[in-house]
Structure formats: structure tokens, C-alpha cells
C-alpha positions, -999 to +999 in steps of 0.1 A: +210-911+726+176-914+714+153-883+718+121-888+733+105-854+721+067-857+705+053-824+691+018-839+701+025-838+740+030-799+737-001-778+748-011-752+724-020-717+729-058-709+734-073-679+716-065-655+745-027-666+748-024-662+709-038-626+708-014-617+735+014-630+721+009-605+691-005-577+710+016-570+736+050-572+717+031-551+692+022-526+719+058-525+733+072-517+699+046-490+692+055-474+727+093-476+721+092-460+686+060-436+693+072-423+727+104-431+737+126-424+704+111-388+699+117-381+736+154-391+728+157-373+695+139-341+715+167-347+740+194-339+713+204-374+705+208-385+664+174-400+650+194-432+634+214-439+662+185-437+687+166-457+664+191-488+662+199-485+703+161-487+709+153-513+684+179-535+695+169-531+731+133-541+722+145-571+703+169-581+731+142-581+752+121-603+731+150-629+727+152-629+765+114-632+771+113-661+743+143-679+758+125-678+793+097-693+777+112-721+757+132-732+785+099-736+810+083-751+778+111-777+774+110-783+812+074-791+811+081-817+778+110-832+798+134-827+775+163-804+770+165-768+756+187-782+729+160-809+717+130-785+721+147-762+696+151-790+674+192-783+676+212-814+671+250-817+663+262-814+628+280-842+614+306-841+588+294-862+557+323-874+532+299-891+513 
């Protein structure tokens, strides 16, 4: 089946959306490492363990939000998520 995906059909982010795309994740990470991490360390948890857990939770949050946004973008473009992410079935090449 031939894909009808065309990059030109996708809308671009405006200046405010671009700013928010960088500002909000940075603010979330700053808040997690500046306030949550010290709070958990003061509660008696090991710093290395809490750093890994907090970073993993924040990254999981970012992945989930990203996938939801990609799903909406794929729906608006009229293609599957796989096509939007440019994931194609790999074929064995014996040549």
C-alpha cells in the first residue's frame, strides 16, 4: 500500500508554541531537580536512587505527552502513527 503522507501538509509551530515547547519541559525538569530531589533526599532517601527515579518519571511523562501529540498530528494529517513516525517494516535484503 502506497503512503499518502506529505510533509508539506503538516502545520508548523508558531513562535509561542515553539517557546512553550522548550519552556514548559525545562520548567518541569527544573522544578523536579531543584525542589523534588532535595525534598526526597532530606526525607532520607539516597540521592543517586532518587535522581534516577525522578529523571525516569519526568522522561516517562515527556514520552507519553509526545506520543499523544504525535497521535493527534497523525490524525490531523490522515495517516497512521507508524507513517507519521516514518516507521516502516524492514525487509531482509539477501542481495
